[in-house]
N, C-alpha and C positions, 0 to 999 in steps of 0.2 A: 604282296606276298601271298601265295596261294597254298602254303603247306598245310593249313588247317581246314581247307575246303574238303567237303565230303559230298558225294552223290547220294541222294536219298530218294526213295520211292515217293511218288505223288500221283494222285488221280487227276483227271481232266477238270473236274469241278473245282478242286482246290487250286490247280494251276491257273485256271481262268479267273478265279477270284484274285489271285496274286497279280495277274496281268491287268485286270480292271483297276486295281489299286495303284500299281506302280508304272505301267507302261506309258511312255511319253506320247505316243500318237496312234497306237493300235488298240482295237477292242478284242475281247475274248473270241476264241475260235469255236466252230460248230462241232468239230470232231478231231480225232487224232489216231495215230498208230500207237504212240507212247509218249509219256512225259517223264522228265527227270527233274527233281528238285536239287538245290544246292544249299547245304547248311555250313555255317561257320560256328561250330559248337552245337548248341541246341536251337539256334535261330535260323529260320528259312530266309535266305538272302537272294535267291534267284530260282528261276524255272526256265526250262526249255520245253517246247511243245513241238512234236514231230508228227507230220501227217503225210498223206498222199500229195504229190505235186499239184499245185493249184492249176497249172497249165496242163491241159489234157495231152498236149504234144510231148510232154516230158514223162507221162505215165507209162512205164514199161514193166512194172512189177518189181523192179530192182532199184528204183530211184525213190527216195523220200525227200521231203522238204521240211526244213525248220521253219515253221509258220510263226512262232513267237520265241524270242529269247529276251528275258526281262530280269533285271536285278534291282535291288534297292540302291539308292544313291550312296549309301555308306558302305557298300560292298567293297572288299579289298580289290586292288588292281589285279586283273587276270581272271576275275570271276566269269565274265562272259566267255573268254577263251576256254576256260574249264568246262563250261556248259556245252559249247560247240564241240569240243573234243569228246566229251562224254556222249553226246548224241551220235557222233560218228562211230565211236567204238560200239555202242549198243546196236546201231543199225547194221554195222558190219558183222557183228555176232549173230544177227538174225538172217544173214545171207545177202544183205544189201550190197550193192556195188557202187552206188553214187548217192550223195546227199547234197542238196542245194539249199540256198537261202537267198533272200533279197534284202538289200539295204538301200536306204535313200542315198542318192549321190552326195547329199549334204552331210552324211555321216562318214566318219573316218574309215571304218572297216578294220581298224587295228585289232579288234578282238578276233575277227576271222583270220586275218593274216597270222596272228599269234598262235592260232590253232592249226595253221598249215593250209588253210583254204586258199583258193585262187579265184580271181575274177574270170567268169566264163564269158560274159558279154554284158553290154549295156542294154537297158530296157527303155524303150521310148514310151512317152506318155500315150495312153490310148485315147485318141481324139474322137472315137466313136461312142464313147460313154457306155460301153458294153456292160460295165459294172452296174450302172443305174437302170438298165433296161430290164433287169430281172426283178420280179415282184418281191417285196419284203427286204430288199437290201438297203442298208443305210449308207449314206455318203461318209467316206473317210477321207480326210484331206491328204493322207499319205498315198491314196490311190491315183492322184493326179500329179505326183512328183516323179521326176526321173530317178531310176534305180539302177543298181548293179546286181547282176545274178552271180552268185558265188558257188563254187563247187569243191567237193572233196571226193576223190575217186579211189577205188581200190586199185592198187598197182598189180598188174598181171604179169 
């Protein structure tokens, strides 16, 4: 039941602390366009972090990417969908036309489907280890698992 959920402002520092504490497999992000928190009463129970697309091929000025969506284990059903929908509404209000996100193929994707998102394509594992060829980057196990790219688009 999501009737008591509220979107709340949150900065990147606090959103990253939340991700560090509660995310199952990803680490905090370096930057963002905006973040949205989700509260159930006075308790922060989730965050969504939205930034530029990680893939330079998707960077067109009108596309954003949900780089992290994270909730506490005890969050009510539908909290992730609430955060994805809130991110889309905020991006659309800023003039955005598309928003994308990636999930591991081992994850159900039900929260994205619940918010109206569609699978855009499958993402193959990068066999060239491009992620690890750049100085200062740490290995993340999620970077070597197959993923789905999801999209929400403005209807024209």
